[in-house]
N, C-alpha and C positions, 0 to 999 in steps of 0.2 A: 128478830132474825133477818128481816129484809135489810135492815141497816148494816148488819155485819157483812152480808153478801155484797152490798154496794161498796163498802170499805175495801173488801177483798179485791173486787174487780178494779177499783181505783188504784190500789196498791200495785196490782199486776200491770196495769197500763202504765203507771209511773216507772216501774222496773223495765218494762219493754222500751219505753221512751229513753230511759237512761242508757240502756244497752245500744239502741240505735244511735244515740248521740255519741257514745264511745266509739262505735264502729266507724261512724262518719269522721270523727276526729282522727282516728288512726289512719284512715284513707287519706285525709288531707295532709296529715303530717308526713306520711310515707311518700306521697306524691311530691310534696315540697322538698323533702330531703333528697329525693332522686334528682329533682331539677337543680338542686344546689350543687350536685357533683358535676354535671355536664351542661355545657351551654349549647345553643343551637349551632354555633360555629364549630364546636368540637364534633358534634354529630355530623355536620356537613363535611368536615375534613375526613372523618372516618368513612363516610359514604363515598367521597371522592377517591380515597385510597382503595376502597373495595372495587369501585368501578375500574380503576386503572389495573388492578390485579386481575380482574375478570377479563378485561380486554387483552392483557398479556397472555392469559391462559388460552383464550380463543385463538390468538395468533400462533401460539406454540402448538396447539392442537391441530390447526389447519396445516401447518408445516408437517407435522407427524402424519396426518391423514394423507397428504400428497406423497410422502415417502412410502407409506404403506401401500398406497394404490400402485405406485411404480413397482415396488417389490412384488406385489400380487401379479402384475402383468408379466414380469420376468419369470416368476415361478409358473404361471399358467403356460407360457410358451415352452418352458423346459418340460413341463408335464406332457404337453402335446407331443413333443419330440420323443420323450421316453415311451409314451404309449405307442407311437409309430414304430419305434425300435422293438418294442415288445411284440407287436404284431409280426414284424419281420422275423424275429427269432422263433416265434411259434410256427410260422410257415416253414422256416428252415428245419426245425425239429420234425415237422410233419414230413417234409421231403426226405430227410435222413431216415426216418422210420420206413418210408416206402422203399427207399434204396436198400435198406438193410433187409427188408422182407424179400426183395427180388434177389439179392445176393445169397440169402439163406436158401431160397428155393433152388437156385442154380447149384448149390453145393450138395443138395440132397439128390 
């Protein structure tokens, strides 16, 4: 009985070793097939292209940011002017109400 159990554990460890070897072989072959498709220079070129595109985006975004800041300043000034006009109109309405009340009292 002890011999059978030793054979079983030996068979199991052989199977485990075979599985590990197969997994390692797959990893090696997949890594080597990947490296066969692209060279370092190709990766470097792709990286350089991405850097150029990134720098162009930054430049474009900086210009847009400046434009938006200027537009914000213009709109802020216009808003201040409109708020001042609004206050003037409210005061005028209040004065007209007072005048109307005085006029109404004189008629009675």
